[in-house]
C-alpha positions, 0 to 999 in steps of 0.5 A: 414881181417873183410870185408873179412870175412863179404863177404865172410858170404853173400856169404855162406847165399846166398849159404845155402839158395839155397842148401836148397831150392834146395836139403832140409835140409837132402839132402844138403851138407857142402861140396856143400854150399862151392863150391857154396859159393867159399870157403873150407869146413873148411873156412865154419866151422868158420861161422856156427858150422854144417848144422843145426846151418845154417839153423836155421841162415837162418830161425830163424829171421822170426820165432821169427818175427811170434812168436811176431805178434801171441803174439801182435794179441793174447794179443790184441783180449783178450783186445778186448774181455774183454771190449766187443770190439767184432768188434774190435776182427776181426780188425786182423786176420791170413791173416794179419798174411801172408800179414805182416809177411808170404809173406815178409819173404816167402824165408825162410817159404818155408825153414822151410815148405817144406825143414825142416825135420831133423831140429827142424823145422819140425813140424812148421806147426803143432805147429803153429797150436796148438798155434794158437788153444791154444790162440782161447780155450782162447779167446772163454773162454773170450767171453763165460764170457762176454755172447756170445752164442759160440758153443761148441767144442771139441779140436780135432773139433778145431784142425781140423778147425785150421788146414784146415785154417793154411794149406789153408793160407800157400799154397801161399809160399809153391807154389810161387804164385806172390803177385797178386795171393796170396792177390786175393788167401787169399781174398778167403781163407777170404770168405770162412773161415770168416763166419765160425768163424763168426758163431762159436763165435755168433758175 
């Protein structure tokens, strides 16, 4: 029995990914997912309590990985700012976030970005922007204490810049770019945005 249950679970996960990707969360149905997996709807409920639980199970590990990356990125940036290691502040950026976390889990993040309306993840991108903005504002405070000529930005101005930057970064996932095209695209984004961030920060 455990082997059968494990095999069924794998089939359900695959079927759910296909269903959500094709129809979005709101358009997906338990009956259709069960049919794709080759089991009854009742059998599916032995693995997940409802459709929301199923969607969450598919994307939660990727989201947790991203949240951990953001915390480590912010912590390293704060430490570099406090120590005056201004070069070290630029050793990691959201470009690395894309290459190390989001693109390798692109199927899960595409589900979140394109197919999550009606779930707890439907405002994911805005929440990511807000989190990045919070980290950036804290970084500005630390750098001002170090005497850097930070350009004063209102929260609204910084939010607009972070929105433009973050929305640009996730386009390869939303539009199914190849790895080669993604790397090329991210270099273009880096070349466009990084001089602006350097100018705002003053180093």
